[in-house]
Wavefront OBJ file of the C-alpha trace (Angstrom):
o trace
v -95.140 128.914 -36.255
v -98.762 129.963 -35.765
v -101.288 127.398 -34.508
v -103.938 128.920 -36.791
v -104.716 128.993 -40.495
v -102.294 130.740 -42.800
v -103.080 132.881 -45.801
v -101.251 132.937 -49.111
v -101.728 135.772 -51.571
v -100.108 133.659 -54.294
v -101.004 130.110 -55.366
v -99.310 127.489 -53.213
v -97.610 126.022 -56.288
v -95.804 129.339 -56.736
v -94.947 129.842 -53.064
v -93.424 126.425 -52.261
v -90.703 124.733 -54.294
v -91.477 121.213 -53.033
v -94.703 119.369 -52.242
v -94.619 116.315 -49.975
v -97.736 114.537 -51.205
v -99.540 111.688 -49.479
v -100.952 108.967 -51.723
v -104.053 107.141 -50.446
v -106.923 109.592 -50.203
v -104.926 112.399 -51.848
v -103.423 111.339 -55.187
v -105.629 108.269 -55.589
v -108.140 106.132 -53.727
v -107.154 102.482 -53.882
v -106.559 101.982 -57.595
v -108.996 104.711 -58.628
v -108.157 108.334 -59.517
v -109.306 111.258 -57.410
v -110.914 114.227 -59.138
v -108.481 117.088 -59.581
v -105.372 115.122 -58.581
v -103.793 114.829 -62.029
v -104.716 118.379 -63.000
v -103.501 119.895 -59.747
v -100.190 118.056 -59.561
v -99.192 118.214 -63.222
v -100.011 121.913 -63.436
v -98.134 122.609 -60.194
v -95.128 120.745 -61.562
v -95.314 122.724 -64.818
v -95.131 125.888 -62.706
v -91.904 124.759 -61.040
v -93.097 122.891 -57.948
v -91.240 119.621 -57.405
v -93.114 116.605 -56.049
v -92.169 113.814 -53.666
v -94.868 111.301 -52.803
v -94.567 110.396 -49.123
v -96.637 107.453 -48.014
v -97.165 105.423 -44.858
v -97.796 102.419 -47.085
v -94.792 100.104 -46.782
v -96.094 97.197 -48.844
v -95.077 98.453 -52.287
v -91.792 99.403 -53.857
v -91.242 102.939 -55.226
v -91.235 101.608 -58.799
v -94.717 100.141 -58.358
v -96.069 103.357 -56.845
v -94.518 105.452 -59.613
v -96.060 103.204 -62.279
v -99.533 103.548 -60.747
v -99.277 107.323 -60.510
v -98.104 107.531 -64.103
v -101.036 105.385 -65.254
v -103.389 107.793 -63.432
v -102.043 110.784 -65.340
v -99.389 111.888 -62.830
v -96.023 111.072 -64.452
v -93.706 109.991 -61.629
v -90.174 108.586 -61.284
v -89.314 106.061 -58.537
v -86.918 108.621 -57.032
v -89.950 110.842 -56.392
v -91.489 108.264 -54.015
v -90.602 108.049 -50.313
v -92.181 105.142 -48.437
v -92.551 104.261 -44.785
v -90.559 101.125 -45.609
v -87.551 103.294 -46.406
v -88.095 105.268 -43.208
v -88.347 102.062 -41.168
v -85.067 100.866 -42.644
v -83.437 104.149 -41.647
v -84.829 103.787 -38.130
v -83.312 100.300 -37.852
v -79.925 101.801 -38.714
v -80.029 103.958 -35.587
v -79.553 100.869 -33.385
v -78.516 97.881 -35.448
v -75.210 97.252 -37.262
v -75.102 96.071 -40.859
v -75.657 92.358 -41.149
v -78.057 92.163 -38.194
v -80.975 89.779 -38.603
v -84.415 91.290 -39.182
v -87.718 89.432 -39.344
v -89.744 91.302 -41.956
v -93.498 91.065 -41.620
v -94.864 92.949 -44.615
v -94.743 93.314 -48.362
v -92.033 93.456 -51.004
v -91.413 97.139 -50.435
v -90.360 96.568 -46.838
v -88.212 93.555 -47.720
v -86.354 95.541 -50.367
v -85.853 98.580 -48.126
v -84.433 96.498 -45.273
v -82.140 94.570 -47.609
v -80.853 97.751 -49.222
v -79.467 99.072 -45.931
v -77.532 95.864 -45.327
v -79.611 93.658 -43.055
v -80.125 89.898 -43.229
v -83.766 88.929 -43.769
v -85.140 85.996 -41.765
v -88.646 84.564 -41.692
v -88.861 82.847 -38.306
v -88.574 83.816 -34.672
v -86.406 80.699 -34.288
v -83.718 82.496 -36.334
v -83.291 84.821 -33.315
v -83.789 88.112 -35.177
v -82.488 91.332 -33.660
v -85.573 93.202 -34.811
v -89.024 92.764 -36.292
v -89.893 95.216 -39.062
v -93.648 95.278 -39.604
v -95.451 96.960 -42.481
v -98.796 96.631 -44.197
v -99.486 93.948 -46.757
v -102.921 92.689 -47.807
v -101.503 89.152 -47.723
v -100.521 89.162 -44.042
v -102.136 86.483 -41.939
v -102.072 84.889 -38.525
v -98.907 82.880 -39.200
v -96.789 85.971 -39.927
v -98.258 87.937 -37.020
v -97.583 85.021 -34.690
v -93.923 84.846 -35.769
v -93.604 88.554 -35.072
v -95.139 88.092 -31.618
v -92.824 85.191 -30.779
v -89.760 87.207 -31.818
v -90.798 90.304 -29.870
v -91.485 88.183 -26.774
v -87.918 86.902 -27.044
v -86.494 90.410 -27.078
v -86.466 91.496 -30.723
v -86.908 95.238 -31.307
v -90.348 95.886 -32.801
v -90.321 98.587 -35.503
v -93.557 99.465 -37.307
v -93.550 101.292 -40.610
v -96.623 103.218 -39.426
v -99.527 103.012 -37.012
v -102.455 103.975 -39.278
v -105.491 102.127 -37.950
v -107.319 102.350 -41.288
v -106.633 103.006 -44.939
v -108.984 104.315 -47.632
v -109.850 102.038 -50.541
v -112.271 102.326 -53.438
v -114.798 100.287 -51.382
v -114.404 102.152 -48.086
v -112.041 102.091 -45.130
v -110.094 98.903 -44.448
v -107.850 97.916 -41.502
v -104.455 99.571 -41.776
v -101.017 98.604 -40.512
v -101.742 99.993 -37.066
v -104.561 97.490 -36.654
v -102.213 94.617 -37.541
v -99.459 96.000 -35.319
v -102.062 96.166 -32.577
v -102.482 92.395 -32.745
v -98.767 91.882 -32.055
v -98.814 94.483 -29.311
v -101.833 92.836 -27.702
v -100.024 89.487 -27.695
v -96.728 90.827 -26.334
v -97.526 93.943 -24.317
v -94.632 95.679 -26.090
v -95.178 99.138 -27.600
v -93.419 99.325 -30.991
v -91.391 102.212 -32.348
v -92.823 103.744 -35.511
v -91.054 105.272 -38.503
v -94.117 106.538 -40.326
v -96.195 109.658 -40.031
v -96.882 111.494 -37.744
v -93.171 111.078 -37.017
v -91.632 113.548 -39.495
v -88.724 111.254 -40.436
v -89.890 110.781 -44.023
v -90.498 114.502 -44.501
v -86.983 115.334 -43.355
v -85.538 112.623 -45.600
v -87.465 113.874 -48.625
v -86.554 117.524 -48.065
v -82.888 116.658 -47.617
v -82.899 114.525 -50.748
v -84.530 117.279 -52.810
v -82.539 120.160 -51.329
v -85.757 122.147 -51.045
v -86.044 125.766 -49.974
v -89.584 125.530 -48.569
v -91.700 122.375 -48.530
v -95.469 121.997 -48.250
v -96.953 118.835 -46.736
v -100.190 117.670 -48.381
v -102.414 115.040 -46.818
v -105.913 113.850 -46.026
v -105.382 112.711 -42.427
v -105.000 115.124 -39.547
v -103.569 112.535 -37.148
v -100.739 111.482 -39.478
v -100.078 113.802 -42.423
v -100.879 117.116 -40.763
v -99.603 116.101 -37.326
v -96.348 115.180 -39.044
v -96.234 118.594 -40.687
v -96.691 120.343 -37.354
v -94.124 118.202 -35.549
v -91.612 118.606 -38.367
v -91.984 122.366 -38.668
v -93.606 122.351 -42.127
v -96.745 124.072 -43.378
v -99.502 121.615 -44.233
v -102.399 121.550 -46.689
v -105.400 119.385 -45.819
v -107.351 118.166 -48.855
v -110.859 116.894 -48.216
v -110.718 113.811 -50.441
v -109.813 111.185 -47.856
v -110.138 110.298 -44.197
v -110.430 113.538 -42.194
v -113.389 115.844 -42.820
v -113.949 119.576 -42.684
v -115.691 119.095 -39.337
v -112.559 117.316 -38.104
v -110.604 120.439 -39.076
v -112.779 122.631 -36.874
v -112.398 120.260 -33.921
v -108.687 119.577 -34.474
v -106.271 119.777 -31.562
v -103.391 122.243 -32.072
v -100.832 119.582 -32.975
v -102.989 118.257 -35.839
v -104.299 121.467 -37.374
v -103.677 122.215 -41.047
v -102.277 125.558 -42.181
v -104.306 125.513 -45.407
v -107.524 123.706 -46.402
v -108.504 122.741 -49.946
v -111.175 120.640 -51.597
v -108.650 118.652 -53.643
v -105.206 119.031 -55.206
v -106.381 121.813 -57.489
v -106.116 123.948 -54.359
v -102.387 124.151 -55.155
v -103.234 126.414 -58.066
v -105.066 129.158 -56.193
v -104.400 131.699 -53.469
v -105.724 130.994 -49.965
v -107.456 133.824 -48.102
v -106.452 134.459 -44.506
v -109.214 134.691 -41.867
v -109.615 138.090 -40.208
v -111.268 138.961 -36.919
v -113.678 141.827 -36.406
v -114.074 143.697 -33.099
v -117.477 142.068 -32.540
v -115.888 138.594 -32.474
v -116.856 137.426 -35.954
v -114.130 135.787 -38.026
v -114.528 136.253 -41.763
v -113.090 134.809 -44.953
v -114.388 136.765 -47.922
v -118.196 136.347 -47.733
v -118.183 133.684 -44.984
v -118.188 134.353 -41.250
v -118.220 132.430 -37.978
v -117.920 133.050 -34.251
v -118.224 131.175 -30.988
v -120.776 132.343 -28.431
v -121.132 130.639 -25.057
v -119.075 127.741 -26.350
v -121.230 127.166 -29.427
v -120.148 127.725 -33.018
v -122.271 130.109 -35.072
v -122.029 130.360 -38.857
v -123.004 133.488 -40.732
v -124.966 133.361 -43.943
v -123.161 133.451 -47.271
v -124.426 134.561 -50.655
v -123.056 131.547 -52.545
v -122.958 127.788 -52.166
v -120.149 126.696 -54.469
v -117.097 124.734 -53.373
v -115.069 127.874 -52.666
v -117.930 129.374 -50.646
v -118.137 126.217 -48.548
v -114.369 126.192 -48.099
v -114.454 129.778 -46.859
v -117.149 128.751 -44.377
v -114.859 125.986 -43.095
v -111.903 128.369 -42.847
v -113.933 130.923 -40.917
v -115.271 128.194 -38.614
v -111.743 126.913 -37.961
v -110.459 130.386 -37.180
v -113.287 131.074 -34.730
v -113.153 127.673 -33.028
v -109.383 127.516 -32.726
v -109.102 131.033 -31.320
v -111.787 130.251 -28.756
v -110.117 126.996 -27.673
v -106.656 128.558 -27.600
v -108.018 131.253 -25.281
v -109.063 128.546 -22.826
v -112.629 127.973 -23.949
v -114.371 124.610 -24.232
v -116.087 124.237 -27.590
v -119.388 122.338 -27.732
v -118.633 119.739 -30.416
v -122.355 119.226 -30.927
v -122.621 122.750 -32.320
v -120.231 121.961 -35.188
v -122.082 120.722 -38.295
v -120.670 118.365 -40.925
v -119.667 121.290 -43.211
v -119.750 119.272 -46.426
v -117.535 120.979 -48.991
v -117.604 118.708 -52.033
v -121.301 117.859 -52.023
v -122.885 117.711 -55.451
v -119.838 119.419 -56.939
v -117.561 116.446 -56.222
l 1 2 3 4 5 6 7 8 9 10 11 12 13 14 15 16 17 18 19 20 21 22 23 24 25 26 27 28 29 30 31 32 33 34 35 36 37 38 39 40 41 42 43 44 45 46 47 48 49 50 51 52 53 54 55 56 57 58 59 60 61 62 63 64 65 66 67 68 69 70 71 72 73 74 75 76 77 78 79 80 81 82 83 84 85 86 87 88 89 90 91 92 93 94 95 96 97 98 99 100 101 102 103 104 105 106 107 108 109 110 111 112 113 114 115 116 117 118 119 120 121 122 123 124 125 126 127 128 129 130 131 132 133 134 135 136 137 138 139 140 141 142 143 144 145 146 147 148 149 150 151 152 153 154 155 156 157 158 159 160 161 162 163 164 165 166 167 168 169 170 171 172 173 174 175 176 177 178 179 180 181 182 183 184 185 186 187 188 189 190 191 192 193 194 195 196 197 198 199 200 201 202 203 204 205 206 207 208 209 210 211 212 213 214 215 216 217 218 219 220 221 222 223 224 225 226 227 228 229 230 231 232 233 234 235 236 237 238 239 240 241 242 243 244 245 246 247 248 249 250 251 252 253 254 255 256 257 258 259 260 261 262 263 264 265 266 267 268 269 270 271 272 273 274 275 276 277 278 279 280 281 282 283 284 285 286 287 288 289 290 291 292 293 294 295 296 297 298 299 300 301 302 303 304 305 306 307 308 309 310 311 312 313 314 315 316 317 318 319 320 321 322 323 324 325 326 327 328 329 330 331 332 333 334 335 336 337 338 339 340 341 342 343 344 345 346
């Protein structure tokens, strides 16, 4: 699979039969809708694309997630939700027999997922748990983190649903599960195993469940969503409505690069032009162009300044920067501008 951007002459909703869609920063932001999410996903579904929402959030049960999506204009069944809690439960099964004791530090979603695969839930390190399963919950406090640390110090296997350091909310970025896991790791010195993205476990589970022919991963974070796509062998679409920016795309390391870039989920409904290289070193995408000279990124002038024009500028910049780096060059990060795509059109 190429380490560069891909092109698609047909809309992505027509090319792929399954979309693996992240939630926070993609389908919604906290409890608020994201522009274009309902339109993009419902239209894609009407055109035959199936949807599975794959989230590193382990605090909520699939039914709760499905209800929220439905309220935001994206009708969803619980079976169309795959959580990191479910993935963590599957990871526990690789080492622990049914009936083993697990200290769950997290929300209802993680408790339910661990119970459903046959484990006994305990709430104290004094119960001598075989494992600690840790997932995000806004209600977690020092007492629960301390119990997890005590259990891990006594030899319990530490399994984290994910290691996201932050999560997007309507008010900004808040500490994520990785930050809370970090507190237990700091107290114990033990590095936990993780079931969430960028490990592609959930993607494989979702594809197998759906029996998909070709799946597209959609996310807002390069270090989790898109890294998981690369490691799992899937093509990935980065939408610019969450954590990672267009500038991050240009500076992305090979293992975190997206295959497609879109402003929001309406990018499922359009074709994606493929960058082309001219003999003079310029990479172009329609009217946009970019090249790297002496380690510095140069952007050509474009005739328009709409969202699609800005996206083409990002795509051209990615193509030029990635080719230069892959050829052994060292890109001057200071030469890469912010490349705002949404701007006043958001």
